[in-house]
C-alpha positions as CSV (number, residue, x, y, z in Angstrom):
1,M,133.8,61.1,104.5
2,E,135.1,64.2,106.8
3,K,137.2,62.8,109.8
4,V,136.0,64.1,113.2
5,I,138.4,63.5,115.9
6,P,137.7,62.9,119.4
7,G,138.9,66.4,120.9
8,Y,137.7,65.9,124.3
9,S,138.7,63.1,127.0
10,R,136.3,60.7,128.2
11,S,136.0,62.0,131.4
12,A,134.9,65.5,129.8
13,V,132.4,63.7,127.7
14,E,131.2,62.0,131.2
15,R,131.2,65.4,133.3
16,A,129.1,66.6,129.8
17,S,126.9,63.9,130.2
18,K,125.9,64.1,133.7
19,Q,125.3,67.9,133.1
20,I,122.6,67.7,130.4
21,R,121.1,64.5,132.7
22,K,120.8,66.6,135.5
23,G,120.3,70.0,134.1
24,I,122.7,71.9,136.1
25,G,124.3,75.1,134.7
26,S,123.8,78.1,132.8
27,A,122.3,78.0,129.2
28,V,125.7,79.1,128.3
29,E,127.0,76.3,130.0
30,L,124.4,73.5,128.9
31,E,124.9,74.4,125.7
32,N,128.7,73.8,125.8
33,A,128.1,70.6,127.0
34,R,125.7,69.8,124.1
35,A,128.6,70.7,121.9
36,V,130.9,68.4,123.6
37,L,128.2,65.2,123.2
38,S,128.0,66.3,119.5
39,E,131.3,66.5,118.8
40,F,132.0,62.7,120.4
41,R,128.9,61.5,118.6
42,S,130.5,62.8,115.4
43,A,133.6,61.0,116.0
44,H,131.9,57.8,115.7
45,A,131.6,58.5,111.7
46,F,135.3,57.0,111.2
47,P,135.0,53.6,113.1
48,L,131.1,53.3,111.9
49,N,132.4,53.4,108.2
50,A,134.9,51.1,109.2
51,V,133.3,48.3,110.7
52,T,130.2,48.9,107.8
53,V,132.5,47.9,105.0
54,T,133.5,44.7,106.7
55,V,129.9,44.0,107.3
56,R,128.2,45.1,103.7
57,Q,131.3,43.1,102.2
58,K,129.6,40.1,103.8
59,A,126.5,40.4,103.7
60,L,126.5,41.3,100.2
61,T,128.2,38.0,99.8
62,I,125.4,36.1,101.5
63,N,122.7,37.9,99.5
64,G,123.3,40.2,96.9
65,H,119.9,42.1,97.4
66,A,121.1,42.6,101.4
67,V,120.0,46.2,102.5
68,I,122.7,47.6,104.1
69,A,122.8,51.4,105.8
70,Q,124.8,53.2,108.2
71,R,123.8,56.5,110.6
72,L,125.2,58.3,113.9
73,K,122.7,58.4,116.6
74,R,120.7,61.9,116.6
75,L,121.4,64.3,119.3
76,P,117.9,64.7,120.8
77,T,117.6,60.9,121.1
78,I,120.8,61.4,123.0
79,L,119.8,63.7,124.9
80,D,116.4,61.7,125.5
81,K,118.2,58.6,126.9
82,L,120.2,60.5,129.1
83,K,117.6,61.7,131.0
84,R,115.6,58.6,131.0
85,H,118.3,56.6,132.2
86,P,119.6,58.4,135.4
87,R,123.1,56.1,135.4
88,M,123.8,56.3,132.0
89,N,126.5,58.4,130.2
90,V,127.2,59.1,126.4
91,V,130.8,57.1,126.7
92,T,129.2,54.1,128.0
93,M,126.3,54.4,124.8
94,Q,127.1,51.7,122.0
95,D,125.0,52.8,119.4
96,L,126.0,56.1,119.0
97,G,127.1,54.8,115.2
98,G,124.6,51.9,114.0
99,C,125.3,49.8,111.3
100,R,121.9,48.0,110.2
101,V,121.7,45.0,107.6
102,I,118.3,43.5,106.2
103,F,117.4,40.1,105.1
104,P,114.6,38.5,103.7
105,S,115.4,35.0,106.0
106,L,116.5,34.1,109.3
107,A,119.0,31.9,108.2
108,E,120.7,34.2,106.6
109,V,120.7,36.7,109.5
110,D,122.3,33.3,111.3
111,Q,125.0,33.2,108.5
112,L,125.7,36.8,108.9
113,V,126.6,36.5,112.2
114,R,128.3,32.9,112.4
115,E,130.6,34.4,110.1
116,L,131.2,37.8,111.5
117,R,132.0,36.0,115.1
118,N,134.4,33.4,113.2
119,A,136.2,36.3,111.2
120,P,139.7,35.0,111.9
121,R,141.9,38.2,111.1
122,A,138.9,40.9,112.2
123,R,140.7,44.4,113.6
124,N,137.8,45.3,115.1
125,R,136.6,43.3,117.8
126,I,133.2,41.9,118.7
127,V,132.6,42.4,122.2
128,R,129.0,41.5,122.9
129,V,126.3,39.8,121.3
130,Y,122.9,40.4,122.3
131,D,120.2,37.6,120.6
132,Y,116.8,38.9,120.8
133,L,115.4,36.2,119.1
134,R,116.0,32.9,121.3
135,H,116.0,32.1,125.0
136,D,119.1,31.3,126.9
137,E,119.0,29.8,130.0
138,E,122.0,30.9,130.7
139,N,121.2,34.6,130.0
140,D,118.0,36.1,131.2
141,R,118.2,38.9,128.4
142,S,118.0,36.9,125.7
143,G,115.0,36.3,123.7
144,P,112.8,39.0,122.6
145,K,112.0,42.1,124.5
146,P,108.8,42.3,126.6
147,S,107.6,45.4,124.3
148,G,108.0,42.5,121.2
149,Y,111.5,43.6,119.7
150,R,113.3,41.2,118.3
151,G,116.7,40.8,116.0
152,M,120.1,40.5,116.4
153,H,122.7,43.0,117.9
154,L,126.3,43.2,117.8
155,T,128.4,45.6,119.5
156,Y,132.0,46.3,118.0
157,E,135.1,48.4,119.4
158,Y,136.8,50.0,117.2
159,R,140.6,48.2,116.9
160,A,142.3,49.0,113.8
161,S,145.1,51.5,112.7
162,K,143.9,54.8,113.8
163,K,144.8,55.0,117.4
164,E,142.6,58.1,118.2
165,Y,139.6,56.4,117.6
166,E,140.2,52.9,119.7
167,G,138.1,51.8,121.9
168,L,135.0,53.7,120.3
169,R,132.0,51.3,120.0
170,I,129.6,50.5,117.2
171,E,126.3,48.6,116.9
172,L,125.2,46.5,114.3
173,Q,122.0,45.5,114.1
174,V,121.1,42.5,111.7
175,R,117.2,41.8,111.0
176,T,114.7,40.1,109.0
177,Q,112.4,42.0,106.7
178,F,109.3,40.9,109.4
179,Q,111.7,42.2,112.2
180,H,112.3,45.0,110.3
181,A,108.7,45.5,109.5
182,W,107.6,45.4,113.4
183,A,110.1,47.7,114.4
184,T,109.5,50.3,111.2
185,A,105.3,49.9,112.7
186,V,106.6,50.9,115.9
187,E,108.6,53.8,115.1
188,T,106.4,54.9,112.5
189,M,103.5,55.0,115.1
190,D,105.6,56.9,117.6
191,L,107.1,59.4,115.3
192,F,103.0,60.6,113.9
193,S,101.4,60.3,117.3
194,G,104.2,61.2,120.0
195,S,103.6,58.0,121.6
196,E,106.6,56.3,122.9
197,L,105.8,52.6,121.9
198,K,109.2,51.1,121.3
199,Y,109.8,52.1,125.3
200,S,106.6,50.5,126.3
201,K,104.9,53.8,127.0
202,G,101.5,54.7,125.9
203,D,98.4,52.9,125.1
204,L,98.1,49.6,127.0
205,R,96.0,47.8,123.9
206,V,98.3,49.6,121.3
207,I,101.2,48.0,123.0
208,R,99.9,44.8,123.5
209,F,98.7,44.9,119.7
210,F,102.5,44.9,118.9
211,V,103.6,42.3,121.1
212,V,101.0,39.9,119.6
213,V,102.2,40.6,116.1
214,S,105.6,40.3,117.1
215,S,105.0,36.6,118.5
216,L,103.0,36.0,115.2
217,M,105.7,36.8,113.2
218,A,108.4,35.1,115.8
219,A,106.0,31.7,115.1
220,E,106.2,32.3,111.1
221,E,110.3,32.2,111.8
222,H,109.8,29.5,114.2
223,V,111.8,31.4,117.2
224,A,110.9,32.0,120.6
225,P,107.4,34.0,121.1
226,V,107.4,37.4,123.3
227,P,107.2,37.0,126.6
228,G,103.5,36.8,127.8
229,A,102.2,36.5,124.4
230,E,102.9,32.8,124.0
231,G,99.8,31.3,122.9
232,S,98.5,29.3,119.8
233,T,98.8,31.0,116.7
234,R,94.9,30.9,116.7
235,E,94.6,32.3,119.8
236,L,97.0,35.2,119.2
237,T,95.5,36.2,116.4
238,S,91.8,36.2,117.6
239,E,93.5,38.8,120.1
240,M,95.1,40.5,117.3
241,R,91.3,40.9,115.4
242,Q,89.9,42.1,118.7
243,L,92.1,44.8,119.0
244,E,92.6,46.0,115.5
245,D,88.6,46.2,115.5
246,E,89.3,48.2,118.6
247,L,92.1,50.6,117.5
248,G,92.3,50.4,114.0
249,I,96.1,49.9,113.8
250,V,96.2,48.9,109.7
251,S,93.9,52.3,108.9
252,R,96.1,54.5,111.3
253,L,99.6,53.4,109.5
254,R,98.0,53.4,106.1
255,G,97.0,56.8,106.5
256,Y,100.5,57.8,107.8
257,A,101.6,56.5,104.2
258,A,99.5,58.1,102.2
259,I,100.5,61.9,103.9
260,V,104.1,61.7,102.9
261,S,104.9,61.1,99.3
262,N,107.8,59.1,97.8
263,H,111.0,60.7,97.8
264,A,114.5,59.8,97.1
265,T,114.7,58.2,93.5
266,S,118.5,60.1,92.7
267,D,121.7,57.8,93.4
268,R,124.1,60.9,92.7
269,R,125.1,61.3,96.3
270,N,125.3,59.8,99.5
271,A,124.8,62.1,101.9
272,L,121.3,63.7,103.3
273,T,119.2,65.1,105.5
274,L,115.7,64.1,106.0
275,E,113.3,66.5,108.1
276,L,109.7,65.6,109.2
277,R,107.6,68.0,110.6
278,R,104.8,65.7,112.3
279,S,102.0,67.4,112.5
280,A,101.6,68.1,108.9
281,G,103.2,65.0,107.8
282,N,105.4,66.7,105.5
283,L,108.7,65.2,104.3
284,T,111.6,67.1,103.3
285,V,114.6,65.1,101.8
286,T,118.0,67.4,101.1
287,V,121.0,65.7,98.9
288,H,123.9,67.3,100.1
289,E,127.2,67.8,98.3
290,R,129.4,66.7,101.0
291,M,129.1,64.9,104.4
292,A,130.6,68.3,106.4
293,D,127.4,70.3,104.8
294,A,124.7,67.5,105.9
295,E,126.5,67.5,109.4
296,A,126.1,71.4,109.8
297,R,122.4,71.0,108.3
298,L,121.6,68.7,111.0
299,A,123.7,70.6,113.8
300,D,121.4,74.1,112.6
301,L,118.2,72.0,112.7
302,E,118.5,70.0,116.1
303,S,119.5,74.0,117.9
304,L,116.0,74.7,117.0
305,D,114.8,72.5,119.7
306,D,111.6,71.6,117.9
307,D,109.5,69.2,119.2
308,D,107.8,68.9,116.2
309,L,110.4,68.4,113.9
310,D,112.1,64.9,113.2
311,V,115.5,65.0,111.7
312,V,118.3,62.8,110.7
313,L,121.2,62.5,108.8
314,V,121.9,59.3,106.5
315,N,124.8,58.2,104.8
316,I,124.0,55.3,102.7
317,A,125.8,53.5,99.7
318,R,123.0,53.7,97.4
319,I,120.3,56.7,98.1
320,S,117.8,54.3,96.3
321,Q,118.0,51.6,99.5
322,L,117.2,54.6,101.6
323,Q,113.1,53.8,101.9
324,A,114.0,50.2,102.4
325,A,116.4,51.0,104.8
326,Y,114.7,53.8,107.0
327,P,111.6,53.3,106.2
328,N,109.8,54.9,109.0
329,Y,110.5,58.2,107.6
330,Y,108.6,57.3,104.5
331,A,105.7,55.7,106.9
332,D,106.2,52.5,104.8
333,T,104.7,49.8,106.7
334,S,103.4,48.1,104.0
335,I,105.0,44.9,105.0
336,F,103.3,45.0,108.5
337,T,100.1,46.0,107.6
338,E,100.1,43.0,104.3
339,F,101.1,40.7,107.6
340,V,98.3,41.5,109.9
341,T,96.0,41.7,106.9
342,E,96.8,38.3,105.4
343,R,96.3,36.9,108.8
344,L,93.2,38.6,109.3
345,K,92.2,37.2,106.1
346,A,92.5,33.7,106.7
347,S,90.9,33.9,110.3
348,G,87.8,35.0,108.2
349,R,87.8,38.9,108.7
350,T,89.1,41.6,105.8
351,S,90.7,44.5,106.3
């Protein structure tokens, strides 16, 4: 992997964040600010890889079929986040570099989190743990988010041998297949419809549908329901059925899946860019010889500032795992739709 060393001070990154957030300056000055933020993001690649190596070893010991992947946060997502949060700056973002682990069961999620937290000689330090699964009376931010999002998040701070990266933070997400399927379905709806369900913005009925399904999944995993959706399984299933009749979410998700064909059948490379034209549903996957080539392609596409184009750079150990790790780019929402349809069938309605 090509190493990018932080070339700007944190105060310079903070100034660039403020400039982008407030839209202050000429076009050239704003472009320079974007370049500062882009380089700071790219500098997280090395600590991200260091954290992922450790996480991968432990995760595969727990379950040899666990899906582990890593990626840098997309620049348009960073810029959007700055504009949505008036007090935020890129230095304080904890997820510029992200690692994700997906397990079949909640017990495996808990085991990995426990082992990582108790690792005796860990060189990179876990500084925060966010439990979006269980309510803690001493932490009012614990438990599922009001949107329905569930999972475990661990924030790492790089403390290993490369001093130039010291203090950079990496986010680890650990989810079950159900939790990941839910998040994937939400991202897919946002990706193809232009909504912002993950931020609880959009049609209130659609938002409610995903909240209800998340609570049903939580009941299946014997953890806390989503706030405002604490009803019985029968009550929640009845509400889900009514919303599905009105909105046809399952049909819409299946339609998105039909648009996009499967890709990434080769294991030869580990750097690629995904380009999704949302309006046409066309997905282009480009496999690159070097990470530097992928980063250059990403920069070129992001500079287009095209709202219809969603692009991401992915580095994954086995490209064949891409669809499992990032299924929203393939509209693979089958686990989610199967969960919904099975419960509708059990309650007397087929879909």
